[in-house]
N, C-alpha and C positions, 0 to 999 in steps of 0.2 A: 223210489228209490234210484229208478231209470234217471229221473228229472235232476236228483243231485247229482249222479254220477256226471251226467253232462255240464253241470255247471262246473263241476270240480275241473274237468277237462279243459273247458273254455280258459278257466282262469290260470292253469297252467301253461296254455298255450300263449295267452297274454304276457305273462310272466318270461317266457321264453325268448319271446321277440324283443321284449325291453331289455333282458340280458345280452342279447346279441347285439343290439343297437349301442350298448354302452361298453363293447369291447374294445380294449386298447388297439389303436393303430397299429399297422405292422410296421416294423422299426426294420432297417436295413443297416447293419453296421460291420465293418471290417475290425476284426481283432487287432490286429497288426498293420494300421496304417502307415504306408511309408512315408519318410520324409522326403518330399519333392523340391521343398522350398530351400534348403541348405543356406540358412541365414548367415551374413556374413557382416562383422563390424568394420568401420573404415581404422579400426585402430585398436590394440590389445591392452593398453595402458596409456593414461592420460592423466596430467595434473591441471585441474581448472584453474582458468586464469581471471581475474576480478577486470582487468585491464580489459579483455577481451570478450565481454559478457554477452554481446550481441552478435559475436562471431560463433559459427559452427563449432562445436565440439567433438562431434561424433555422430557419424550417419550409418544406418543400417539399411542393408539390400536384401534380397531374397528372390528366388525363382518363383516362376508361375506354379500353382496347385491344380489340379485338374480333378474333375468330378470322376469318380469311379462307375458310375452307372449312367450319366449321359453327358456328352461331351460339351453340349450347349449350355450345361447349367452356370447359372452365374455363381463366381467365386470371390467371396469378398476376405480384406483380412484384418486383424487386429493386434495390437503389439501392446506389451507391459515390459516394466522393468522389476526385478526385487533383488534383495540382497540374497545371494547365492546361499549363505549358512543361514540365513533366517527367514526364509520365504512366506512363512505364514504371517508375521509380524511387520517386514519390512517391505512392503509392495506397492507399486502403484495402481489405480485402475486401468484397463485395457484403453488404449487409444484406438478410436474407431477409425480405418483408414479407407473403407470403400473398397475398391480395387486398386489402390496404389500399390506397390511393392517397394516403398522406400520411406524411410523415417528418419528425421534427423532431431538432434537437441542442441541448443547454445550451450555454452559455457554457464549461463545465468539460470536456464532450465533444468540442467542436470545438478547444478549445485545445490538449488529449491529443493530436488528430490533428495539426494543423499545427505542433504543438512539434516535432516530429519531421522536419519540413521545411524551416523557417526560424527565424530567432532571434527572441526574445520583443520584440515592437514593428515588425517588418520584417513590410511587407505582401506578399502573396500572393495570387495570382489563382487560383481553384479552380474546377472542372468539377464539377456533381453530374450523375451519370449513371443514369438511371431506365431497367432494360431490361423487357420482360414477356416472358414465356413463355406460349404458348399449348400446352394441353395434348391433343394428338387421339391416339386410341388407332393410327390408320393411318399418318399422315403426318406427317413433320417439318415443322414451319412456322419459318420464319427468325425469329428473336427481333427485336421491334422495340425500338429506342433513342431516346431524347430527353435533350437536355443541357442545362444552364442553368450561366452563370457569375456569379461572385460575388466580390469582393475581401474580406480579412480581416486584421486583425493581430492577434496573441495577447498574451499577458502571462506572466511569469516566475512558474510555480506556485510553485517552492518556493526562493527565494533562499538564497544559501550561507549566510548570517547574517542575522539580525534585531537589533534593539535596544531596551533597554529606556530610556525618556526618562522619569527621575524628578525630581520638584519636591519640596524637602523643605519642612519647616513655616516655613523662613525664607526661602522662595522661592529658593533655591538649586538650579540645575538639573544634573543629571548623567546621563550615559548610562555604558553598560556593553553589551557584545557578547554574544549567544547564538549557539550554533552547533549543527549537527546531529550528533547521536553516530552516526548512520547515515545517510548523504548520500541525499538524494531521498526521505525520508520525513516531510519538513515538520514533525517535532518538535524543538523545539529547547530548548538546556537551558544555564543559565549559573549559577555559584554566586559570590557576592559579598557583601560586606557592605553591609548597608541600615540605615537610620535610618527612622522614620516617614516617609511621603511618599505623594504621588499619584502615579501611573505609567501609562503607556500602552506601545506597542510601534510602533514605524517600522521600515519595511524597507530603508531608505536612511539610513545614516549622515551625520549632518548635516541631514537633511532632515525633512519636515513630514509628507508623504503620498508612497506610500500607509501608511496605520496601522492598528493593530488598537486598538480601544478598548473598553471594559466595555459590555456589550449590556444592563446594567442589574442583572443578579441577582449581580454581583461575582464570576463564576466564567467565564462565556462571554463571546466577543469578538463583536465585529461590524468588518467590514474597510470602510474609509472612504477614498474618494480624494479627498475634499474636505469641507468642512463641521465642526461641531462635533464633538470627540472627548470622550467621557466617559469620566474617570479610574477606574481601580483603586485602591484604599486601602490603605496598609498602615500598621499600627499598631504593629510589630516591630521590635527593634533586633536587630542581631546578622549572623551569615553564614547566608544561606540560598541554597536552590536555586529557582529558577524553571523551571518544565517548561512549554512552550507548544506546544500541538498545534493547528496551522492547518488540519488536515483536517476537512471538512464534517462526518463523524459525530463530532468533539467540538469542536473549534473552542474549547477553554479555556485557561485559564492557572491553573496551581497555584504557590503558594509552599510550600515544606518546608524543615524542618531535617532535614537528613540527617547520621546521625553520621558523621564523618570519621576515616578509616580511616589507620593509621599510613604504609602504603604505599597510596596511592590504587588502590581497585577491586581490591584484592589479599587475598582469603581462601581458604586450603585446608583442605580435610577431610584429617584423619589418624586413625590407630587401626585396632587389629584388630576393630573394630565395622564395618568397612566394606571393600571391595575395594583400596582406597589403602593399608592397611597403615599401618605407622611410618615411612613416608618423610616426612621434613619437606620440604615445599613442592614434591610432587610435581605436575606437569603435569597427571596424572590428577585430582588432586584440587581443581583450581581451579573456584571457583564463578563463576558468569557473571551479567550483569545481560541478562536474555532479552528484554525489553520496554524501548524506548527512553523509553515514557510511564512507566514505573516505574523510575526508577535507585535508588531505595531498595531493591529488591528483589533479593537476591543467591541464586542458587539452584545446587544440586548434584545432579545424577541420577545413579544407581549401584547396586550392590548392597550391602545391608547384612547384618549377620552378628548375629543375636539372642545376646545374653551379650557381645559384645563391646565396648570402649569406644571412645568418638570425642571428640574437642576440634576446634577450629578454629584453624589458625595464620594469622596475619596477615602472613607473608611474612618474618617474620626469620630469624636463623640459629641462634637457640640455644632448646633447649627450656624452660630454667629461667629465662632473662634478657630475653626477648622476650614482648611481650604475645599472649594467644591470647582468643578468647572460650572461656570455661568455661560448662559446665552450672550451671542456677541452684542445685544442691545434688547430693551425689554420688549416682550411679546414675540420673539423671534419664532417665525413658523419652521420648524425643521424640514419640513416639504421641500421647502424653496432656498432657504437659506442657510447653505452650509458652510460658513465660516466658523473657524474654531482657534480661541486662545487659549493661551497656557492658564493653566489652573491658577486662582488666586484666594485672597480672604474677600469676605463679602466688603468689609471697610476700604478695601482697595477699587471699589467699581461698582459698589450696588449689587442689590439682589435681582440680578438680571436672571429671568426664567424664559425657556422656550414655551412655547403655546401652541399645540398641534391644532391645524383647521380641520382635521378629518378624525374619524374614530375607525377603530378596526385594528386586526393584527398587522403591525408593522416591525421592521427590523432596523434597529437605531446604531449605526456603527461609526466609532471615534478613531479616526487615523492619526496617532501619535508619532508620526514621523515628522521630526522637527523642522525639516526643508519642505513640507507638504500637509501640514496640519489642516483636517477639515473634517465635515461629518457626511454622513450619509442616512438616508430617510427613505425605507423602501417598502411594499407590501411583502407579507410574508406568507410562506404557504400554510 
């Protein structure tokens, strides 16, 4: 019995030590942490402006916070924004700022935030909250928080359509609509007949502003809510495609003559020189426009077979009676010869095919810019 008693006592001692080792660490908190930071905003009300997207819209600053335990403790800051009336649903993550005591947002950055909370033009009250963290090795210190409110309204970054406003040499005014190939990209495209004219772009049908005018170099645009609009100039006649990129990285307008296909945006790879084989108009052989900025570039990526033959179907149902893209000469190597001629019927020049001299995964691209038609054949990832 005595032996059993000592065994039980020993076990209890072990359990007691284990329990002590697993106790929660000592925490130090202040129930009422004072606000030493007193965050302030550079303005209490603002209307965001697309024409100033890269400019600072609002700046927050605050005083330094201190540790209530050790004045040498490191203090870092983070800041977030939330809709004052709906904090739980509409908020940003915290921006980690290290020891900085200043945070700014551009018109574009702030518009992107509130654009998920309210409609363009609608005012919303926003709270900016800065939180300090005291880094003490021994004790937990309750973070200090400071808030400030401001009211803001945003703009529609990418309207569904924009419109080209053209004035010809006789003073006649006409408009055409440009849409987005991929919604939400801010890249607009439209194809229509033109004559020599001056032109700019508007964002509201029948309106004058907001507008995109010529920045002065004939390529890039400037966004205007008012004032004089500098026009772009066109000297060409015929069917043209306008590509307008309203993103800050480009903000440009290009006019191109793109070769029109018998079936719009329809090209198929065929032949035993590739993995598609001689299946006419197979979905596996469909060329794609990969970038909305470049609607004149059609690409197909896949496996190519050295010594095999390929040509490009344009969506017809007949091998001999429908147009194809043919090689510029018999047995053209796409790796070295990048010449490209307009699509045609077989009877108008013969059944000339490309013959790759390499096998493997490649990207075959056709540039259908009428002024610079060519191909490109490069290794693919």
